[in-house]
MDTraj code that builds the backbone (N, CA, C; nanometers):
import mdtraj as md
import numpy as np

residues = "MET SER VAL LEU LYS GLN ILE ALA THR TYR LEU TYR LEU ARG LYS LYS ASP PRO ASN THR PRO ASP SER SER TRP VAL ASN TYR MET HIS GLY ILE ASN ARG ILE SER LEU LEU LEU PHE LEU PHE ALA ILE VAL VAL ILE ILE VAL LYS LEU ILE LEU LYS LYS".split()
xyz = np.array([
    [-7.9758, 1.2722, -2.6109],
    [-7.8830, 1.2900, -2.7214],
    [-7.9374, 1.3900, -2.8224],
    [-8.0664, 1.4001, -2.8321],
    [-8.1282, 1.4910, -2.9275],
    [-8.0972, 1.6370, -2.8947],
    [-8.0867, 1.6676, -2.7650],
    [-8.0566, 1.8044, -2.7245],
    [-7.9173, 1.8427, -2.7719],
    [-7.8219, 1.7523, -2.7593],
    [-7.6852, 1.7817, -2.8039],
    [-7.6789, 1.8010, -2.9550],
    [-7.7567, 1.7248, -3.0292],
    [-7.7610, 1.7421, -3.1748],
    [-7.8199, 1.8776, -3.2114],
    [-7.9233, 1.9216, -3.1382],
    [-7.9849, 2.0512, -3.1653],
    [-7.8885, 2.1649, -3.1337],
    [-7.8147, 2.1539, -3.0250],
    [-7.7158, 2.2561, -2.9901],
    [-7.6071, 2.2614, -3.0963],
    [-7.5626, 2.1460, -3.1447],
    [-7.4613, 2.1434, -3.2502],
    [-7.5143, 2.2100, -3.3772],
    [-7.6423, 2.1937, -3.4053],
    [-7.7015, 2.2587, -3.5227],
    [-7.7060, 2.4094, -3.5034],
    [-7.7420, 2.4554, -3.3814],
    [-7.7473, 2.5990, -3.3537],
    [-7.6115, 2.6646, -3.3709],
    [-7.5085, 2.5951, -3.3288],
    [-7.3735, 2.6526, -3.3341],
    [-7.3025, 2.6230, -3.4655],
    [-7.3759, 2.5742, -3.5637],
    [-7.3242, 2.5427, -3.6963],
    [-7.2150, 2.4371, -3.6936],
    [-7.2193, 2.3472, -3.5947],
    [-7.1238, 2.2374, -3.5900],
    [-7.1763, 2.1164, -3.6663],
    [-7.3047, 2.1177, -3.6972],
    [-7.3697, 2.0063, -3.7648],
    [-7.4644, 2.0630, -3.8691],
    [-7.4746, 1.9981, -3.9833],
    [-7.5637, 2.0451, -4.0892],
    [-7.7094, 2.0213, -4.0524],
    [-7.7958, 2.1082, -4.1040],
    [-7.9390, 2.0960, -4.0814],
    [-7.9945, 1.9774, -4.1586],
    [-8.0949, 1.9139, -4.1031],
    [-8.1600, 1.8008, -4.1694],
    [-8.2378, 1.8524, -4.2908],
    [-8.2067, 1.8062, -4.4109],
    [-8.2745, 1.8582, -4.5307],
    [-8.4206, 1.8155, -4.5412],
    [-8.4640, 1.7173, -4.4647],
    [-8.6011, 1.6688, -4.4718],
    [-8.6984, 1.7474, -4.3846],
    [-8.6476, 1.8377, -4.2995],
    [-8.7370, 1.9142, -4.2130],
    [-8.8059, 2.0236, -4.2933],
    [-8.9322, 2.0509, -4.2633],
    [-9.0022, 2.1582, -4.3346],
    [-8.9432, 2.2943, -4.3003],
    [-8.9401, 2.3834, -4.3972],
    [-8.8804, 2.5156, -4.3788],
    [-8.9908, 2.6176, -4.3529],
    [-8.9848, 2.6836, -4.2411],
    [-9.0825, 2.7851, -4.2038],
    [-9.0074, 2.9059, -4.1501],
    [-9.0532, 3.0254, -4.1841],
    [-8.9828, 3.1449, -4.1386],
    [-8.9939, 3.1605, -3.9872],
    [-9.1074, 3.1205, -3.9283],
    [-9.1222, 3.1320, -3.7834],
    [-9.0280, 3.0373, -3.7106],
    [-9.0085, 2.9201, -3.7648],
    [-8.9147, 2.8260, -3.7033],
    [-8.7723, 2.8810, -3.7143],
    [-8.7409, 2.9435, -3.8267],
    [-8.6083, 3.0039, -3.8419],
    [-8.5876, 3.1171, -3.7422],
    [-8.6902, 3.1990, -3.7175],
    [-8.6799, 3.3052, -3.6167],
    [-8.6565, 3.2453, -3.4783],
    [-8.7307, 3.1391, -3.4468],
    [-8.7166, 3.0752, -3.3170],
    [-8.5755, 3.0190, -3.2997],
    [-8.5219, 2.9545, -3.4034],
    [-8.3873, 2.9005, -3.3951],
    [-8.2843, 3.0121, -3.3814],
    [-8.3065, 3.1245, -3.4472],
    [-8.2156, 3.2379, -3.4329],
    [-8.2141, 3.2917, -3.2915],
    [-8.3305, 3.3049, -3.2312],
    [-8.3387, 3.3530, -3.0931],
    [-8.2747, 3.2516, -2.9987],
    [-8.2992, 3.1232, -3.0218],
    [-8.2358, 3.0203, -2.9387],
    [-8.0844, 3.0239, -2.9525],
    [-8.0353, 3.0471, -3.0733],
    [-7.8901, 3.0544, -3.0964],
    [-7.8307, 3.1717, -3.0184],
    [-7.8968, 3.2866, -3.0221],
    [-7.8477, 3.4043, -2.9497],
    [-7.8470, 3.3780, -2.7998],
    [-7.9548, 3.3203, -2.7469],
    [-7.9614, 3.2952, -2.6034],
    [-7.8570, 3.1921, -2.5603],
    [-7.8325, 3.0921, -2.6419],
    [-7.7312, 2.9919, -2.6097],
    [-7.5917, 3.0541, -2.6075],
    [-7.5625, 3.1390, -2.7046],
    [-7.4311, 3.2040, -2.7083],
    [-7.4129, 3.2987, -2.5896],
    [-7.5175, 3.3712, -2.5513],
    [-7.5079, 3.4587, -2.4342],
    [-7.4882, 3.3771, -2.3059],
    [-7.5551, 3.2634, -2.2967],
    [-7.5377, 3.1767, -2.1807],
    [-7.3936, 3.1267, -2.1725],
    [-7.3382, 3.0808, -2.2838],
    [-7.1999, 3.0327, -2.2833],
    [-7.1023, 3.1452, -2.2491],
    [-7.1289, 3.2661, -2.2993],
    [-7.0446, 3.3815, -2.2666],
    [-7.0502, 3.4108, -2.1171],
    [-7.1699, 3.4041, -2.0587],
    [-7.1844, 3.4299, -1.9151],
    [-7.1110, 3.3251, -1.8324],
    [-7.1161, 3.2004, -1.8747],
    [-7.0429, 3.0941, -1.8037],
    [-6.8930, 3.1210, -1.8077],
    [-6.8420, 3.1630, -1.9229],
    [-6.6991, 3.1939, -1.9356],
    [-6.6628, 3.3107, -1.8452],
    [-6.7459, 3.4141, -1.8406],
    [-6.7186, 3.5296, -1.7538],
    [-6.7170, 3.4876, -1.6074],
    [-6.8100, 3.4043, -1.5664],
    [-6.8140, 3.3578, -1.4270],
    [-6.6892, 3.2771, -1.3940],
    [-6.6475, 3.1907, -1.4842],
    [-6.5270, 3.1093, -1.4600],
    [-6.4036, 3.1988, -1.4504],
    [-6.3931, 3.2974, -1.5382],
    [-6.2773, 3.3886, -1.5337],
    [-6.2761, 3.4667, -1.4038],
    [-6.3925, 3.5147, -1.3606],
    [-6.3991, 3.5883, -1.2338],
    [-6.3592, 3.5007, -1.1157],
    [-6.4005, 3.3737, -1.1169],
    [-6.3626, 3.2841, -1.0078],
    [-6.2133, 3.2565, -1.0072],
    [-6.1531, 3.2453, -1.1250],
    [-6.0088, 3.2182, -1.1328],
    [-5.9289, 3.3402, -1.0891],
    [-5.9704, 3.4592, -1.1306],
    [-5.8968, 3.5809, -1.0969],
    [-5.9162, 3.6204, -0.9503],
    [-6.0213, 3.5740, -0.8881],
    [-6.0486, 3.6090, -0.7492],
    [-5.9521, 3.5409, -0.6528],
    [-5.8998, 3.4252, -0.6920],
    [-5.8089, 3.3493, -0.6033],
    [-5.6757, 3.4102, -0.5934],
])
top = md.Topology()
chain = top.add_chain()
for i, resn in enumerate(residues, 1):
    res = top.add_residue(resn, chain, resSeq=i)
    for name in ("N", "CA", "C"):
        top.add_atom(name, md.element.get_by_symbol(name[0]), res)
traj = md.Trajectory(xyz[None], top)
């Protein structure tokens, strides 16, 4: 369940926990994770569209 909460935080569907320590390196890591997650979701959508149009 923790993974789903983290993904929701990356996609701005859930607010960040105010008790977590703030570090610039952690913010960079979360930004890179957010970009990679969005690219992965985009690739999944492209694959699904290609499979639908191929039929």
